[in-house]
N, C-alpha and C positions, 0 to 999 in steps of 0.2 A: 258634252253630255248634259241633257236637260236636268234641272233640279227636281223635276216632277217625274219624268219617266226616262228610261234609257233604251230607246229604240225597241227592238223586238224582244228584249228581255222582259219588258213589262213590269219593271221594278220601280216602286215609288220610294224615294229616299235612299239611304244606305250607300251614298256615292262612293266612299272609299272601299267598302267591301266589294261593291260591284266592279270597281276598277280592277281590283286584284283578280277576280274571277274572269273578267273579260280578257285580261292579259293571258291568264292561264289557258283559257279555251282557245284563244288565237294561236298560242304556241303549240297546242296539241300535245303538251306534256304535263298532264295534271299529276298532283301528288296522289299517292295510293289511298290516303284517308284524310278527311276534313272533319272538323268539329265546328259547327255553326251554333253560336250561342246568342241569347237575347230573350227578353220577356215574351211570354206567349202572346200571339196575336200581332207581332211586328213584321211577320213575313218570312220567317226562317224557312219553312217548307216551300214557300213560293220561290225564294231565291235558290234553294237546292234544286227544284224542278227546272228552273230556268237554266241553271248550270248544266244539268243533265241534257236539256235540249241542245244547248250550245255544243257540248262535247259530241253528241251523236247526230247533229244536224247534217243533212245530205247536201246542203248548199256549199258554195265556195267559202273558204275560211273567213273572209272579211264580211260575209253576210250572215254568219251564224250567231244566234239561232234565227232562221228565217221565219219560223212560225207557221209555215204553210206546207212544208214537205211532210211526207208520210211519217217520218220519225218524230218530228216536232208535234204533229197532231196527236200521235199516240202517247207522247209524254205530256199529257194534258194536266193543267192545274186543277181541273175538275175530276175528282176521283171517279165519278160515274162514267167518264169517257176515257179513262186511262187504260191503255191496252198494249203497252210495249212489253214484249216478252223478256227484254234484257234490262228493264228498269223496274225495281221493286221499291215500293214505299211501304215500309213496315211500321205500322202504328198499332194501337190497341184494337181497332176494328179489324185490321188485317190479322192480328193474332187470333181474335175470336173466330174469324172465318177460316183461316188456314190451319191453325194449330188446335183450336177448340178452346172452350171456356166461356164465361159469361159475356154476353154482348151488352151494349149500352154506352153510357157516357165514357169518354176517353180521358177523363181528368187525370192529370199527372200525379195528383196527390193520392189517388186511391187504387192504382193498378200498377202492375209490375210486368216487365218482360220476362217470360219464363225461360228456363234453360232449354226447353224444347224448341222455343222460337229461335234462340241463338243457334242451336244445332241445325235447324232448317236453313237459316241464313248462311251458316258456315258451309253446308253442303252445296247450296245453290251457287255461291260465289265462285266455286272452283270449276263450274261448267262454263265452257266457252260461250261467248255471245252468239246468238243465232242471226240477229238482224242488224246489229250495230257494231261500231268500233269498240265500245266500252260496255262492260257489264257493271251496272251501277246499282248500289243499294243505298236507299235513304232511310235511316233509322230514326224515326221521330221519338221524342221523349227518351233519349238514350241515357238520361240520368235516372231512369226508373228501371234499370236492370234488377232482376232478383239477385240474391246474394252470390250465387255461384256463377251467374251469367257472364260478368266481365272477364273472369279468368278463362272461361270457355271460349271467349272471343279473341283473346290476346294473340294466339298463334296466327289467326287470320289477319289481324292488323300488322303483325310483325313480318309475315311472309305471304302477302297476297299474290294472286296471279298477276302477271304483267298487264292484263287487260281489265283489271278490276279497279273501281273507284268506290270507296265507302264513305258516305256522308252521314255523320252523326249529328243529331239536333238535341240541344239541351238548354235549360234555363240560364245556366252560367257555367263557367269553366270549373268553378269550385265544386259543383254538384256531380261532376264526373270523376271517377277514380283516377288517381295519378298515373297508374299503369296504362290506362286507356288514352287519356288526353295527351300524354307525352309522345304518343305514336301518331298524332294527328296534327295537321296544319290548322291553326285556329283562325276562324273568321268571326269577329264580334259584331253584333248588330245592336243598335240602341233604339230609343224611341224616336219617332219621326216628328219634326216640327208640325204644329197644327196647320200652319199656312200651306205647307206642302200637301198635306192630306186634303184640305179644302180644295186646293187647285186640282188635285187628281180627281176628286169627286165631281167637280164642275166640268172637267173635261169629259167625264162619263155621262153628262147630261143632268146632273142634279142642280137644283136651284141654289143660289148662293145661301139662302136661309137654311135649307135642309142640309147642305154641305157643311155649313158652320156648326149646326146642331150635332150631326153625326161625328164630325172631327173632334168636337169638344168632348163628346161621350167616349170617343176612342182613346183619349189620353195618350196619344203617340203610337197607338197600336194600329198601324196602317192596314194590315191584312184584315183585322177585325172590322175596321170601318168600311172597307170595301165589301166585305161579306154582308154586313148589315144593310148597306145601300142597295145591294143586289137582291135582297130578300125582304120585301116590305112586310110580309107576314111575320118574319122573325123579329123585325123592329117593333111591330105592334105587340107581339107577345112579350118582348122586353118591357115595354111600357106597362103592360098589365102586371107583370111580376114586380116591377118597381113600386107600383101603387099598393099592391098587396103587402110588400115588405114595409113600406112606409106606415101603413095602418097598423101592422103588428108592432112596429117600433114605438109608436106614439100613443096608442090607446090601451087602456086596461084590458079590454076584451081581446085585443090583438096579442098582448103579452101572455094571456092565458092560453091562447092557441099555440104559442111557441112552446111553452112548457107542458102543454097537454097533447093536442093532436099531432103536432109536429114531432115531438119526442116519441110518442107512442108508435107512430108510423115510420120511424127512422129506418128500421131494418128492411122495410119494403120500399122505401123511397129515399134511399141513401144519397144518391146523386142529387136529387132535387133538394134535399136538406142542405147539402154542402153549398149548392148554388144560392139557396136562401140565406144562409149565414154569410156567404160572401157578399150578398147584397146588403145585409145589415152593416157589414164592415164598411162597404163603400158609402152607404148613407151617413154613417157616423163620421167618416172622413169628410164628406161634404159639409156636414153640420159644423165640424171644427173649422173648415175653411170659411164658411159663411160668417161664423162668429169672429174669426180673425180678420175679416174684411178682404178676403181674396177670392171672391165669388167666381172670377174668371177661370179658376183652376178646378172648379167643381165638375162632376161627371154625370150628374143626374138632373138635368134641367127640367125634366118632366114634373118634378115635385119641388122645384127650386123655391118658389115663393113660400109655400107652406113650410118647407124645411128650414128656410132662413128665419122665419118667424118663430118656429119651435126652438131652434138653436139659440135664439136671442134670450131665452129664459135662463140659460145656464152659463156658468163661467167656463173658461177654457180647460182648466184641470178636470172638471166634471166630464166634459166631452171627450177628453183624452182617455179618461178611465173607461168610458163606454167603448171607445174604439179599441183599446187594448183588450178589453174583455171579449169582444167579438173575434178578434184575431186569435186570442187564446182558445176560444171555443173551437175554431177550425183545427187547431193543433190537437186539442183534446179528442175531438171526434176522429181525426186521422189516426190517433194513437189508440183507438178503440176503447176509450173511456165511455162508460155508460151514457147514452144520449141524454136521458132525462137529467142526469147529474150535470153534464157539460152545459146543457141549454139553460138549466135553472141557475147555475153559477154565472152564466153570461148575463141573463136578464136581471139578476140581483145587483149587478154593477151598473145597469142602465139608470140614468136619472129619472 
């Protein structure tokens, strides 16, 4: 198996996890439930979809997933082209469309799977597959069930139909309730080495310089890096957001915007505010790394020269305090502490 890709599975990295699922798919005897864990952006859903293609591929066992049969094409990694009646990917966008509720950003920190969504999944899994061998449900952000949802799903996990495979996706095994995770086969994913991500990007036509920049920004999150490379507009927007956050971090006027306009508009721009504070956190992390002399581990080269110079004015404990304050602000906002209070407390700790 190549260190960069594994045949028609299309997976970059995660060799051990991939070997486990390849063996299972070839045997034709999958477990009834899986729990795939790892940091967001490392390819958890990509691996789950590849496994679903392998299980339901129409080709000979040794060729699965072939990637070209009708079943493989319908179980697409691209949500817009996904159309397999027996494979459901349940995420927050799916919940908004099928169950109802607010649309928008699907951040794990700020949404929950409702009991209504779990009931829908429970009813769906007992219907026999129409087109395929296996009825498969991939439940993204499974560590974000509402309070009553895990218990409602337990019976399904304990006694699923013989044709059902349920794949739960979460940040870590500890964020999933014991009663749920004990009923699943665990597949752990970690960060992918930068060299493997660079090689994968270059195989897809990126120049060595661009591949290195995107891989560095990805910090081991291979799926994130591949999405960024495939969407130049998104990459440009990222650069614009980074420059805005850097200005707010380092100038008096910018800091007034944080405690003024950003705080005032929080209720209407909640998701954007979280993204902004996450950017502050990442920039302070980079500042700390520059000051410590490990620039190769930084994630925002777009403002690297300026940030390194700015960080040089402060001692390491001062930068650590700023990083801690930004992380604390994310927790405070998620806990519904008043936005102006949380943002002002953060800025007050910035040097």
